[in-house]
Each structure stands twice: as structure tokens, then as C-alpha cells.
C-alpha positions in Angstrom: -18.2 -12.4 -9.0 -18.3 -13.0 -12.6 -16.9 -10.0 -15.5 -16.8 -9.9 -19.0 -14.0 -8.6 -20.6 -12.5 -8.9 -24.2 -12.8 -11.1 -26.4 -9.5 -13.3 -27.0 -9.1 -15.7 -30.1 -9.4 -19.4 -28.6 -6.7 -21.6 -29.0 -6.9 -25.6 -29.3 -6.2 -27.3 -26.0 -4.4 -30.4 -25.1 -1.9 -29.2 -26.7 2.5 -29.7 -25.4 4.4 -26.9 -23.5 7.0 -25.5 -25.0 10.0 -25.0 -23.3 13.5 -23.8 -23.4 15.8 -26.7 -22.0 15.6 -28.2 -18.5 18.2 -26.6 -16.6 17.8 -23.4 -18.3 19.0 -20.5 -15.8 17.0 -17.4 -15.1 17.4 -15.0 -18.0 19.5 -12.6 -18.1 16.7 -10.0 -18.5 15.3 -11.0 -15.1 16.0 -8.7 -12.1 18.9 -10.4 -11.1 19.1 -8.6 -7.6 15.5 -9.9 -6.9 15.8 -13.4 -8.0 19.5 -13.9 -5.9 17.1 -12.7 -2.9 14.5 -15.2 -3.6 16.8 -18.2 -4.5 18.6 -17.5 -1.3 15.7 -17.0 0.9 14.2 -20.6 -0.3 16.9 -22.3 -0.1 17.3 -21.5 3.2 14.3 -22.9 4.3 13.6 -25.1 1.7 13.3 -28.3 4.0 10.6 -26.3 6.1 8.8 -24.7 3.4 8.2 -28.6 2.1 6.7 -29.6 5.6 5.0 -27.0 5.9 3.1 -26.5 2.6 2.1 -30.1 2.9 1.0 -30.1 6.0 -1.3 -27.1 5.3 -2.1 -28.4 1.8 -5.9 -28.8 2.7 -6.4 -26.4 4.9 -9.3 -23.5 3.7 -9.7 -25.6 0.7 -7.2 -22.8 -1.9 -5.4 -25.5 -3.5 -8.4 -27.3 -4.3 -10.4 -24.1 -5.2 -7.5 -23.2 -7.5 -7.1 -26.4 -9.1 -11.3 -26.6 -9.5 -11.0 -22.5 -10.7 -8.5 -23.8 -13.8 -11.2 -25.7 -15.5 -8.6 -28.4 -16.7 -9.8 -31.4 -18.9 -7.8 -34.5 -19.4 -5.0 -34.5 -21.8 -4.1 -30.7 -20.9 -0.5 -29.0 -20.1 -0.6 -27.2 -16.9 2.0 -24.9 -15.9 3.1 -23.8 -12.6 5.4 -21.0 -11.9 6.5 -21.0 -8.3 5.7 -25.0 -8.1 8.4 -25.2 -5.0 8.5 -28.8 -3.9 5.4 -29.5 -6.0 3.1 -29.8 -2.9 0.4 -29.1 -6.0 1.3 -31.3 -8.6 -1.0 -34.8 -7.1 -4.1 -32.2 -7.6 -3.0 -30.9 -11.0 -1.9 -34.8 -12.5 -5.5 -35.8 -11.3 -7.2 -32.8 -13.1 -5.6 -34.1 -16.8 -5.2 -37.2 -16.5 -2.6 -39.4 -17.7 -2.5 -38.2 -20.8 -2.0 -34.8 -19.5 1.0 -32.8 -18.5 2.0 -30.9 -15.4 5.4 -28.4 -16.5 6.8 -27.1 -12.5 8.7 -23.6 -12.7 10.9 -22.4 -10.0 14.0 -20.2 -9.5 15.0 -21.7 -6.6 17.1 -24.9 -7.3 16.5 -26.6 -3.7 13.0 -26.6 -3.9 13.1 -28.2 -7.3 15.7 -30.5 -6.0 12.5 -32.0 -3.7 10.1 -31.5 -6.1 12.2 -34.3 -8.5 12.6 -36.5 -5.3 9.1 -36.4 -5.0 8.3 -37.0 -8.6 10.9 -39.9 -8.9 9.3 -41.8 -5.8 5.6 -41.6 -7.1 7.0 -42.5 -10.7 5.6 -39.6 -12.5 5.8 -39.9 -15.9 3.7 -37.0 -17.2 5.3 -34.2 -15.2 8.6 -32.3 -15.2 10.2 -29.4 -13.6 12.1 -26.7 -14.8 14.6 -24.1 -13.3 13.5 -20.5 -14.9 12.1 -16.8 -13.4 8.5 -16.9 -13.5 9.0 -13.2 -14.7 10.8 -14.4 -17.6 8.6 -17.5 -18.6 10.8 -19.9 -19.9 7.4 -21.7 -21.1 6.0 -20.1 -24.5 2.4 -22.3 -24.6 0.2 -24.4 -21.9 -3.5 -24.6 -21.6 -3.3 -23.3 -17.9 -1.3 -21.0 -15.7 -1.1 -21.3 -12.1 1.0 -19.7 -9.1 -0.2 -19.6 -5.4 1.4 -17.1 -3.4 4.1 -16.0 -5.8 2.9 -12.0 -7.2 3.7 -10.8 -3.7 7.6 -11.4 -5.0 7.5 -9.5 -7.9 7.9 -5.8 -8.1 6.3 -5.1 -11.2 3.3 -7.8 -11.0 0.9 -6.6 -13.3 3.4 -6.9 -16.0 4.3 -10.6 -15.2 0.8 -11.6 -15.0 0.0 -10.3 -18.2 2.7 -12.5 -19.6 1.1 -15.1 -18.9 -1.9 -14.5 -20.0 -0.4 -14.6 -23.1 0.8 -18.0 -22.4 -2.5 -19.8 -21.5 -6.1 -20.2 -22.2 -6.5 -19.9 -18.4 -4.5 -18.1 -15.4 -5.4 -18.7 -11.9 -3.4 -16.4 -9.0 -3.7 -17.5 -5.4 -2.3 -14.2 -3.2 -2.2 -12.9 0.3 -5.5 -10.3 0.4 -4.8 -7.5 3.5 -7.8 -5.8 4.7 -9.7 -8.9 6.2 -10.7 -9.6 9.7 -8.6 -7.9 12.2 -6.9 -10.9 13.5 -5.9 -12.2 10.0 -4.3 -8.6 9.3 -2.3 -8.9 12.2 -0.7 -12.1 11.2 -0.6 -11.4 7.9 1.6 -8.0 9.0 3.4 -10.5 11.0 4.5 -12.9 8.8 5.2 -9.9 6.0 7.4 -8.2 8.4 9.4 -11.5 9.3 9.9 -12.2 5.2 10.6 -8.6 4.8 13.7 -9.2 2.7 11.9 -11.9 1.1 9.3 -9.8 -0.3 11.5 -6.8 -0.4 8.9 -4.8 2.0 11.4 -2.6 3.7 9.9 0.8 4.5 6.3 1.7 4.8 3.3 -0.6 5.8 4.0 -4.4 4.5 0.0 -4.8 4.1 -0.1 -1.4 1.6 2.9 -3.2 -0.4 1.3 -6.2 -0.1 -2.6 -5.3 -0.9 -1.0 -3.2 -4.2 0.8 -6.3 -5.6 -2.4 -8.7 -5.0 -4.6 -6.2 -6.7 -2.2 -5.5 -9.2 -2.2 -9.3 -10.3 -5.6 -9.3 -10.5 -5.9 -6.4 -12.7 -3.8 -7.9 -15.0 -6.2 -10.7 -15.5 -8.8 -8.8 -15.8 -7.3 -7.1 -18.6 -6.4 -9.7 -20.2 -9.3 -12.4 -19.9 -12.5 -12.5 -21.2 -14.6 -14.1 -18.0 -13.2 -13.6 -14.7 -13.8 -14.9 -11.4 -12.4 -14.6 -7.7 -13.2 -16.0 -4.6 -11.8 -15.2 -1.1 -10.4 -17.9 1.4 -9.1 -17.8 5.1 -11.3 -15.1 6.6 -10.8 -13.2 3.5 -6.8 -12.9 3.4 -6.9 -15.1 0.5 -8.0 -14.7 -3.0 -8.2 -16.3 -6.0 -8.5 -14.7 -9.1 -9.1 -16.7 -12.2 -9.4 -15.7 -15.8 -10.3 -17.5 -19.1 -10.5 -17.1 -22.5 -13.3 -18.0 -24.4 -13.9 -21.4 -25.2 -14.1 -23.4 -28.5 -18.1 -23.1 -28.6 -17.8 -19.1 -28.1 -19.1 -18.9 -24.7 -16.8 -18.0 -21.4 
């Protein structure tokens, strides 16, 4: 679906990202307990997550759909928040071409170690990785922002995604979308309960919490973008919401 929303002043595409120092630590203004929880959770299974993410990277067409929704041009700069071990980087590099730039941001050092090792093996010169908290972005400007399965970790996804919309012309968020088919909901509920500490889903129905966070992220895009599209994948359990500012020609 496509919705028209408020018009924003277009900015030139192909601009370089503005970042803090490469090894910057998460801001003191961030939710430190949440940051530590995420760091511990993902560091403990970085190797398994790396293998699983690569093995399932093409399942359901989610990742390809995310890159397509970004509508990247050659020479663009795209930032991925929660980049993990860099699974999405090859597709993003292909979309922006050799003159473009891909910046991966993650709060977990173990994940970034694997991402940097991958970039080193592949000889990628237009890729950089920054340790930082997506709730207090170390990136000040980019053409596009991508986040896959990250907003479920935030206590206030609306505020976080709204900040991302101030950074970039295009913002694409993939997130869990409960209330699809019964078997899919059962699997998603089991996953959420298994990772309750990671997602901070203690108490109540975990599907309700995930649903609320996904809806909040989507509302942030709707409220801050000129045009919005949303697609569902994997029997409706995953939603990809994309927001875009107006293009230079005045069209959405």
C-alpha cells in the first residue's frame, strides 16, 4: 500500500555519511542496561547467528525486498543499523555500486568483528563498520537507512525510527508482524519467549509486545515520510515498511 504524508524538503542524493569516530562507544545518553543486555545476548551467539543469518539470507525474499524498497542509486550512501555480521552488505554494495558507500552500525563488538573479517576477506573498500547504539545514532547524514529485525529490541521504537527519518531520505524497516497464520504465530511466540530477556519481553503476551513495537516503528515512518509502502513476507509474519522523502523532481 502507498500513503501520501507530509512533504519534506528533498536533499541531494549521493552524499557522504557523517559519522563519529570508528570505535566510538554507545552514548552515555543511551539506555545502558538495554545496551548491555543486547551486547551480552548477541555476543554469546555471534558465531551461530552469523551462520544462521547467511543460511537463511534468501528465505522468503525478505532481504532482497528490503534492498529493493530502499530504491538506492549508484553512488548513494546507505547505513544499516544492527548490521550484525554483515549479511546484508553484499546486496547493499551491489545496489550502490563502486562509487557508493555502505556503513554498518552495531552495538555488539563480536558481531562487528565478524563483519569486519568478512569485509577484509572480500576486499571491500567502500564499506565501514561503526560500533554504536541505533537509539543514539553515530551517523548524522546518509541517503538511506536500513534496519532488519532491530526495532523489536527498543522500548520506544517510534522515537528511534523518527530519528532515523531525520537522518536519511529513505528508511526501510523489517520487523516481526504477529497475528498472521496460527502456525506462524505459534513459532513466533516460541521464539519470543526463548529470547525474552534479549527483547525485554518479561510479563504479558510476547506477541502483543512485538506487535506494539512493530506498529510503533511503522507509525514513525508514516508520520515522517512523504510516501510509505508496506509489504508482508513469510505468511504475514514479517513486514517491510519503507518511507521516502520527495524526490528531486517533486514526485514521491
